[in-house]
C-alpha positions as CSV (number, residue, x, y, z in Angstrom):
1,M,6.6,12.0,17.4
2,P,6.4,8.0,16.9
3,D,4.1,6.6,14.5
4,K,3.1,4.5,17.2
5,T,3.7,3.3,20.8
6,L,4.0,-0.1,22.2
7,D,3.5,0.0,26.3
8,T,5.0,-3.4,27.5
9,S,4.9,-2.1,31.0
10,G,5.0,-5.1,33.8
11,L,5.8,-7.5,31.4
12,R,8.5,-10.0,32.0
13,C,11.4,-11.0,29.2
14,P,11.0,-12.2,26.7
15,M,8.0,-10.7,26.1
16,P,8.9,-7.0,25.5
17,L,11.1,-8.4,23.1
18,L,8.3,-11.1,21.5
19,K,5.6,-8.0,21.1
20,T,8.3,-5.2,20.0
21,K,9.3,-7.6,16.9
22,L,5.7,-8.6,15.9
23,E,5.1,-4.7,16.2
24,L,7.8,-3.8,13.5
25,N,6.7,-7.0,11.8
26,A,3.1,-5.0,11.2
27,M,4.9,-1.3,10.5
28,T,5.8,-0.4,7.6
29,P,10.0,1.0,6.4
30,G,10.6,4.4,7.9
31,Q,7.8,4.6,10.4
32,E,8.3,5.0,14.4
33,L,8.1,2.8,17.2
34,E,8.4,3.7,20.7
35,V,8.4,0.9,22.9
36,I,8.0,1.3,27.1
37,S,8.8,-1.1,29.6
38,T,9.8,-1.8,32.8
39,D,11.8,-4.8,32.5
40,A,15.4,-3.8,33.1
41,G,16.7,-7.3,30.4
42,S,14.8,-4.9,27.7
43,A,17.7,-2.4,28.2
44,R,20.3,-5.0,26.8
45,D,17.6,-7.5,24.7
46,I,16.1,-5.0,22.3
47,P,19.6,-3.0,21.7
48,S,20.6,-6.8,20.8
49,F,17.9,-7.9,18.7
50,L,18.5,-4.5,16.4
51,K,21.9,-5.1,15.2
52,L,20.9,-7.8,13.6
53,T,18.2,-6.5,11.5
54,S,18.0,-3.3,9.5
55,H,16.0,-1.4,12.3
56,V,17.6,1.6,13.9
57,L,17.8,2.3,17.3
58,V,17.0,6.3,17.4
59,S,17.2,6.8,21.1
60,T,17.4,4.6,24.3
61,S,16.5,6.3,27.7
62,E,15.8,5.3,31.6
63,S,14.1,6.8,34.1
64,D,12.4,5.7,37.3
65,G,12.4,2.6,36.3
66,Y,11.0,2.9,32.9
67,Y,12.9,1.6,29.9
68,R,11.9,3.9,26.6
69,F,13.1,2.9,23.1
70,L,12.3,4.9,19.7
71,I,12.7,2.2,16.6
72,R,13.3,3.2,12.9
73,R,11.6,0.5,11.0
74,G,14.0,-1.0,8.4
75,Q,13.3,-2.5,5.0
């Protein structure tokens, strides 16, 4: 169960990624954030961003046009 859920449905690139960054910055290490997006670009942008950080992409899924990401906040 995530500590927080960020629903960016209806927002277009780059807003889902920017809001994800801001939300992660406000969390403490080890907490988990679920991000929900309807922007197909998020499927590429969010994992690419996470590879450059200490955050961990725990899981990702897509269903009916909704992209879900579970992210564990790094150090």
